[in-house]
C-alpha positions as CSV (number, residue, x, y, z in Angstrom):
1,M,112.2,106.4,102.4
2,R,108.7,106.3,104.0
3,F,107.7,109.1,106.4
4,P,105.4,108.2,109.2
5,E,101.9,109.4,108.6
6,G,99.1,110.7,110.8
7,P,95.8,112.5,110.5
8,Y,95.8,116.0,109.0
9,T,96.4,118.8,111.5
10,P,94.7,121.9,110.2
11,S,96.8,125.0,109.9
12,A,96.3,128.5,108.8
13,A,94.7,128.3,105.3
14,S,96.0,130.7,102.6
15,R,92.5,131.1,101.1
16,L,94.2,131.1,97.6
17,Q,91.7,130.1,94.9
18,P,92.7,127.0,92.8
19,P,94.0,127.9,89.4
20,A,92.0,127.1,86.3
21,Y,94.3,124.3,85.1
22,L,93.5,122.3,88.3
23,S,91.0,119.6,87.3
24,T,87.9,119.1,89.5
25,S,89.2,115.8,90.8
26,L,92.2,117.6,92.4
27,R,90.2,120.3,94.2
28,S,90.1,118.3,97.4
29,L,93.9,117.9,97.1
30,W,94.2,121.6,96.9
31,R,92.1,122.0,100.1
32,D,94.2,119.4,101.9
33,L,97.4,121.1,101.0
34,D,96.0,124.5,102.0
35,H,94.8,123.1,105.4
36,L,98.4,121.8,105.9
37,G,99.7,125.3,105.5
38,A,101.6,124.2,102.4
39,L,100.2,126.8,100.0
40,S,101.2,130.4,99.5
41,Q,101.6,132.8,96.6
42,P,105.4,132.0,96.3
43,V,104.6,128.2,96.3
44,L,102.0,128.8,93.6
45,D,104.5,130.7,91.6
46,R,106.9,127.8,91.8
47,I,104.2,125.4,90.7
48,E,103.4,127.4,87.7
49,A,107.0,127.9,86.8
50,T,107.5,124.1,87.0
51,L,104.4,123.6,84.8
52,R,105.6,126.1,82.2
53,T,108.9,124.2,82.0
54,L,107.1,120.8,81.6
55,C,104.9,122.2,78.9
56,E,107.6,123.8,76.7
57,P,107.6,124.7,73.9
58,H,103.8,125.1,74.2
59,S,101.9,127.1,76.8
60,V,100.3,125.5,79.8
61,E,96.8,126.3,78.4
62,T,97.7,124.7,75.0
63,V,99.0,121.5,76.6
64,H,96.0,121.3,79.0
65,G,93.7,121.5,75.9
66,L,95.7,118.8,74.1
67,E,95.5,116.5,77.1
68,N,91.8,117.0,77.3
69,L,91.6,115.8,73.6
70,V,93.7,112.8,74.4
71,A,91.4,111.9,77.3
72,D,88.4,112.3,75.0
73,G,90.0,110.0,72.5
74,A,90.6,107.4,75.2
75,R,87.1,107.8,76.4
76,E,88.3,108.8,79.8
77,S,87.0,111.6,82.1
78,R,89.0,114.8,81.6
79,S,89.1,115.2,85.4
80,M,90.3,111.6,86.1
81,S,92.5,111.8,89.2
82,T,95.0,109.4,87.8
83,G,94.9,110.7,84.2
84,R,97.8,112.2,82.3
85,W,97.1,115.8,83.1
86,A,96.4,115.2,86.8
87,S,99.6,113.2,87.0
88,L,101.5,116.2,85.5
89,I,99.9,118.5,88.0
90,R,100.9,116.2,90.9
91,Y,104.5,116.1,89.6
92,A,104.6,119.9,89.5
93,F,103.3,120.1,93.1
94,N,105.9,117.6,94.3
95,V,108.7,119.5,92.7
96,A,107.5,122.9,94.0
97,L,106.8,121.7,97.5
98,F,109.7,119.3,98.2
99,E,112.6,121.8,98.8
100,P,111.1,124.4,101.1
101,M,109.2,122.1,103.4
102,P,110.5,120.7,106.8
103,A,110.3,116.9,107.1
104,S,107.6,117.2,109.8
105,R,105.2,118.7,107.2
106,L,106.6,116.9,104.2
107,R,105.4,113.5,105.4
108,L,101.9,114.8,105.3
109,I,102.3,116.5,102.0
110,E,103.7,113.3,100.4
111,S,100.7,111.4,101.7
112,A,98.3,113.9,100.4
113,L,99.9,113.9,96.9
114,R,100.2,110.1,96.7
115,A,98.4,108.6,93.7
116,Y,99.1,104.9,94.5
117,N,97.9,102.4,97.0
118,P,100.8,101.5,99.3
119,E,99.3,98.2,100.4
120,S,100.8,94.9,99.3
121,L,98.6,92.5,97.4
122,T,98.1,89.4,99.6
123,E,95.4,86.8,98.7
124,P,94.2,84.2,101.2
125,E,94.3,80.6,100.0
126,T,90.4,80.5,100.1
127,G,89.9,84.1,98.8
128,H,88.0,83.1,95.7
129,E,85.7,80.9,97.7
130,L,85.1,83.6,100.3
131,L,84.0,86.1,97.7
132,R,82.0,83.5,95.7
133,R,79.9,82.6,98.8
134,L,79.1,86.3,99.4
135,V,78.2,87.1,95.8
136,D,76.1,83.9,95.5
137,G,74.1,85.0,98.6
138,I,73.6,88.5,97.3
139,S,72.6,87.4,93.7
140,K,70.0,85.0,95.2
141,G,68.6,87.5,97.7
142,N,69.7,85.3,100.5
143,E,72.0,87.8,102.3
144,R,70.6,87.0,105.8
145,A,72.0,83.4,105.6
146,Y,75.6,84.6,105.1
147,R,78.1,83.9,107.9
148,P,81.1,86.2,108.3
149,V,83.7,83.5,108.6
150,F,86.1,81.6,106.3
151,G,88.3,78.8,107.5
152,D,89.5,79.5,111.0
153,L,89.0,83.2,110.6
154,V,86.1,85.6,111.6
155,L,85.6,88.6,109.4
156,L,85.8,92.0,111.0
157,D,85.6,94.1,107.9
158,L,85.2,93.5,104.1
159,Q,85.0,95.8,101.1
160,S,84.8,94.6,97.6
161,F,84.2,96.0,94.2
162,V,82.7,93.2,92.1
163,E,81.1,93.1,88.6
164,L,77.8,91.3,88.8
165,N,75.5,91.0,85.8
166,H,77.6,93.6,84.0
167,K,77.3,96.1,86.8
168,V,79.9,97.1,89.4
169,L,78.7,96.7,93.0
170,H,80.4,98.0,96.2
171,L,80.0,95.3,98.9
172,E,80.6,96.2,102.5
173,L,80.6,94.0,105.6
174,T,81.2,96.0,108.8
175,S,81.3,94.8,112.4
176,H,80.0,96.7,115.3
177,L,80.7,96.2,119.0
178,I,77.7,96.2,121.3
179,P,78.3,96.4,125.1
180,P,76.2,94.5,127.7
181,G,72.6,95.7,128.1
182,Q,72.5,97.6,124.9
183,G,70.6,96.6,121.7
184,Q,70.4,99.8,119.7
185,P,71.3,99.7,116.0
186,P,75.0,100.4,115.6
187,R,76.2,103.6,114.0
188,S,77.6,103.6,110.5
189,A,81.4,102.9,110.5
190,E,83.4,106.0,109.6
191,H,86.4,105.9,107.3
192,A,89.8,106.5,109.1
193,F,92.1,106.8,106.2
194,R,92.2,106.8,102.4
195,A,93.3,103.9,100.3
196,T,96.4,105.9,99.3
197,E,97.5,106.3,103.0
198,L,99.1,104.0,105.4
199,P,96.5,102.4,107.7
200,R,95.6,103.8,111.1
201,P,92.8,103.1,113.5
202,G,91.5,106.6,113.4
203,P,90.1,108.7,116.3
204,E,89.7,107.1,119.7
205,E,86.3,105.6,119.7
206,P,85.3,103.3,122.7
207,L,83.2,100.9,120.6
208,A,85.2,101.0,117.3
209,V,86.3,97.6,116.0
210,C,88.6,98.9,113.3
211,G,89.7,101.8,111.3
212,R,88.3,101.5,107.8
213,A,89.7,102.7,104.5
214,M,87.9,105.2,102.2
215,P,87.9,103.8,98.7
216,T,90.1,106.0,96.5
217,V,90.9,106.0,92.8
218,A,94.6,105.0,92.8
219,Y,97.2,103.0,91.1
220,F,97.5,99.3,92.3
221,G,94.0,99.3,93.9
222,A,91.1,101.4,95.2
223,L,90.7,99.5,98.4
224,S,92.8,98.8,101.5
225,P,92.2,96.5,104.4
226,A,90.9,97.9,107.7
227,I,93.1,97.8,110.8
228,A,91.9,96.7,114.3
229,T,91.8,99.3,117.0
230,P,94.1,98.9,120.1
231,R,91.0,99.2,122.3
232,F,89.2,96.3,120.6
233,L,92.2,94.1,120.8
234,Q,92.6,94.9,124.5
235,L,89.0,94.0,125.1
236,L,89.6,90.5,123.5
237,R,92.9,90.3,125.4
238,T,94.7,89.5,122.3
239,S,97.2,91.3,119.9
240,S,97.4,92.3,116.3
241,A,99.4,89.1,115.6
242,N,96.1,87.3,115.7
243,T,94.6,89.5,112.9
244,V,95.2,89.2,109.2
245,R,94.8,91.8,106.5
246,Y,94.2,90.7,102.9
247,H,94.0,92.7,99.7
248,W,93.6,91.0,96.3
249,R,92.3,91.6,92.8
250,D,91.4,89.2,90.0
251,G,90.4,89.6,86.3
252,Q,88.4,86.4,86.3
253,G,84.9,86.1,87.8
254,A,83.8,85.7,91.3
255,E,81.6,83.0,89.9
256,G,82.2,80.7,86.9
257,H,79.6,82.4,84.8
258,D,80.0,84.9,82.0
259,S,77.8,87.4,84.0
260,H,80.5,87.7,86.7
261,R,83.7,89.6,86.1
262,R,86.6,91.4,87.7
263,F,86.8,92.2,91.4
264,E,88.9,93.8,94.1
265,T,88.6,92.9,97.7
266,A,90.1,94.0,101.1
267,V,89.5,92.0,104.3
268,L,90.4,92.3,107.9
269,A,89.9,89.1,109.9
270,I,90.8,87.6,113.3
271,R,91.6,84.0,114.3
272,R,88.5,82.4,115.7
273,D,90.3,81.2,118.9
274,A,91.3,84.8,119.6
275,F,87.8,86.1,119.0
276,S,86.6,85.7,122.6
277,L,84.5,88.6,124.0
278,P,83.9,89.3,127.7
279,G,80.5,88.2,129.1
280,G,77.6,90.2,127.8
281,W,79.5,91.8,124.9
282,R,78.6,90.9,121.3
283,V,79.4,91.9,117.8
284,Q,76.9,92.6,115.0
285,W,77.7,92.7,111.3
286,L,76.0,94.9,108.7
287,L,76.0,93.9,105.0
288,R,75.6,96.7,102.5
289,V,75.4,96.7,98.8
290,D,76.1,100.2,97.2
291,G,75.4,101.7,100.6
292,E,72.0,100.0,101.0
293,L,71.6,97.8,104.1
294,K,70.8,94.3,103.0
295,A,71.2,92.2,106.2
296,I,72.0,92.4,109.9
297,L,74.0,89.4,111.0
298,N,74.4,88.2,114.6
299,N,75.8,84.7,114.1
300,Y,79.1,83.5,112.8
């Protein structure tokens, strides 16, 4: 069963301090649950009772220490959000929170506790070529010559983690709507949802093209495709049926050389014949590498 999701609605926080066994990577989860009004001393007691049962015949402190040693042996961070200890904590939270919560709040709790990416993996036929062209332009310092198109599609948003020269890079291509008579640099595109959440356009913004996903460490992928905003589609006089959302991963290189390795990519695109802006309106694309602006693109 999938509960509908929405943005977090702050509630009265309990102000409870996170327990010592909560790894640093789960502190934000604790804050989210507290803002949802899901935490209280009785709930914390149930969480700790569940943990004690899971750790028997040892104490919680002993099992926590043993799991830290396992993480060290595997050369993983002790605070990894998808590690063994963090997964045990999430399970205890799920067990303790499930029964006493109404469905209206449980749908948000389930979303906050989720450790996997709910998006399906769908690769376009020319996905490898799409990424190859982008990586080639970046590696040669020719980012300004890149065109945000592939086939009969125009890119509206792209995020990719790609290994280039034995270094993982975060590539971002964002589109920004500019109304008639304005030429000011577009603002940075905010994230509307986490990669572990179902997509949503985010807060109503008149010039927003899409709601973007915040990269999140998760099973089945750290990225998720953006989703076009209803207002942008209305401006184009088109529907979401003319947009496509792709998310794919690969263990081979984005190029055929040994210096290029694994990647994960998420794309939102629109059919070229549906990308028809009213007179005077235009779209500008920003290309960033690890947050650094590399190119401003005006042509496609």
